[in-house]
N, C-alpha and C positions, 0 to 999 in steps of 0.2 A: 713489507719491510723495505728499507732503503737499501739500495746495490751500492757498491764501491764508487761508482760513476754519478751517484745523486739521482738516479732515475728510480722509479718504483718498480717492484716486481709485478709480474703479470697476475692479475686477479684470479684467484680460484673460484670458479663459478659455484662450487660447493659450499663456499663460506661467504654469506651474504654480508657479513660484517666488514669485509675486505673490498666489496664492490657495490657502491650505492647504485650504479646503473642496473645490475642485476636485480636488486631488490626493486627498483624503480619499474623494471619490466614485469617483474612478478605481480606487483600491486596493479599495475595498469591492466594486465590481462584479466585479473580477478574483477576488476571494476567494469571492464568492458563486457565481461560474461554475464554481468547482472543488469547493467543499465544501458548498454548500447540499444539504439532505436529497434534494431531488427533482431535483437537477442530472443533465443539462444543462438549463437553463431556456430559455424563450421570453423574448421582449423584456417582454411583460407580466408574466411570472413573475419576471424580474429587477427590474422596477420595484416589484412588490408586495413581494418580499423585501428590496429596498433602501428602501422606504418613500419612493420618490422620484417625481417627475412622469415620465410615459411619455416626454414630449417630451424631457426631459433625459437619461433613460437611453438613448433611441434616439441621441441625439447622441454621447453618450460611447462607447457600444458600437460605433458607426460608426468612431469614432476608433481604438478598440482593434483593431478588425478591420483597419483600414488600416495600423496600426503592426505587425500580426502577432502581437499578443497574444492575440487571440481569433479563432475561426473561426465562421462561421454555417453550420449544416448544412441539407441539404435540407428538413428538418422545421422550420426557422427556430429551431432552438435554438443556444445559444452554448457552444462548447466551447474548451478551451485551444488557442491557435495555437502556431505553430512556435517563437516567441520564448519564450512562457511554458514550453512543454515543455523547451526548451533549459535554461532556467534551473532549473526543477524537477529536471531529471536532473543539473546540475552540483551542486546543493545535496544532492541524495540521495546522490550519490558521495562528496561531502565529509563528510557526517554518518555515513552507513553504508557506509563504503568496503568494497571487496572484500576488502582486506588485513586490515581489522578482522574481518570475517566469517571469513576463513581462520584468523586467529589463534584464533577462538573454536572452530572444528572441531578445531584441534589440541589445544587445552586440554581439550576434552570426550572426545576419544578418548583422551588421556593418563589422564584420570580413570577411564573406563569400560572402556577396552580395546576398544570397539566402534566401528563407522564412524560418523562424524558428517557431516552435510550441511547447507549453507547455501543458501537459495534466496531469490530475489526476484522482484518483479513487474516485467516489462518489457512495456509496451503492455498487451495482453489476454491475456497468457500468464505463467507462472511458470517460471523456469529455475534450475537448480543453477548456483551461481557460485562455490562454495568446497566443497572436499571432503578430508577425511582418512580415509584407509582404515585399517581395523584390521589389526594385524600378524598376526592369527589367519590360518592357512591357509584355513579355511572361512568365507566372507564374501560378501556381496552387493556386486558391484563396479557403481559408478555413475561417470559422467563430468560433468565441467563442460560446460555447455552442453545437457545434456538437458533436456527439457521435464518439468516436474513435473505430474502430473494433480492438478487442483484437488478432484477428487470422490472419489478412491479412495486417496490417499497420506495418511499422518498430516501431513506437511509441508504439504501443500496444504489439509487441512482445518483446521490450526492458522491458517494466514493468512487463510483464508475466514471463520473464526469472528469475526475482527475487522475485517471490512470491511462497509460498507453495502450493502444489498441490490442496488443498481445495479451496483456493482463485481462483487459475486458473480455476478450474471446475465452480465456482460461476459466474466469469466474462464471460465465455463462454456461460453458461446458460443464463446469463443477456442480451447477445447479441442476444438472440433468436435462437441460434443454436440447431438443433434437437438431435444431439448426441455428446455432450461436450467430453465424454471420447474418441470417436473415433477421434475427431478434435485434442484433446491435444495429443493423441499418434502420429498423423501425424506430429505435431508441434515439437516434441521432438528433432530432430536433429537441427533445427534453434534455439531452445531455448538453447540447450547445446553449440552451437557455441557463442551465443550472452553472455552466462555467462563466456565462456572462454575468449572471446575477449573483453568483457566490453562494446559492443554496438551491436546493431542489424541492420540489412540491408534490404532494399527493393529494388529490381531491377525491376521496372515496374510491380510489382505484384498487388498493390493496385491500382494503375491507369496506364494505359498504357502511356509510354513517360515520367514518373516520376520516379526520383531516390532519395532515402532517406537514411539517417544515424541517428539512435537514440540511446540515452543512458538513463538509469533509474537513478532517484534520490533515494539514498538508506537512509532510516531512521535509528535510532540507533539500532533498532533490527535487522538490516540486511536485511529487506525487502523493496521493492519499495514502495514509497509513492507518486511518480510522475514521469515525464519524460520529456526530451527535444528532439526535432528532427529537422533536418536541411533537406530541400528538394528542388528540383529544376528540370526544363526540362533535360532529360537525354542527349539531344543533347549540352546543354550548361554545365550543372553540370555533366561532364564526370567522369568516375570512378576514374581517378587520383585526380581530385579536390575534390570529396567526401571523399576519403580517407585522404586527406590532412586536411579536416575539422573536422575529428575524434578527434584529440588531444584537440582542444580548446572546442569541444561539451563535451568530457568526464571530462576536467578540470571544466567547469562550473556546470555541473551536481554534480560533487564531492564537488565543493564549496559549493553548496546549501545544500547538505546532510551533510555536516561536521558542527555538532552542538557543538564540543568541544570548 
């Protein structure tokens, strides 16, 4: 409210509607807690990343924890809380709905005649959430809800190739691998090739006799939110046909990820 001398009254930090700078700092800390390169961050890490006084960041993060938007781990790092996770899940479902992914699998199977799978990340695991089977009698059958191996499947590698290292390690750990660091190091050539080409390849590694091509669905922050794969028996889905399917696969993945 304006004072008699024409100046504004000091902003009340408890009322965000009176202080855009307060709201801006809150939103900035929420963003950094999720997308900073070295997330999750400690209190001092958040202060450095936000270029804000430690005392201010300490006060604001305490408020965010109290509201349920952040949690503080035993290592004193700040991670998304239940309310932020619920919001992110709702947004993800709206932007990349399972119905849209199912539509993509039907389209690609119609184009190629082979089975198409859509997967997405849930927590620290990847799951099949949409699937259209080939009408051919000889095919590899997968089911919605099955876990996608992040290290041995084309779909897993396509998604992994477009994630920050911290998320890659979390997914490998979520798959129950004993040494995620060593597995990730071994995967680097394939992940680099997938990033360069825009799609990942499986030549009978995941399952003997099965050939697969997969592409990641990229979200607005440049990281993978889901993925699509086309697979078929190597004897029928020969290398040439698999490569011919790649443009349609990549176009559909890009169309899902294009939110503009």
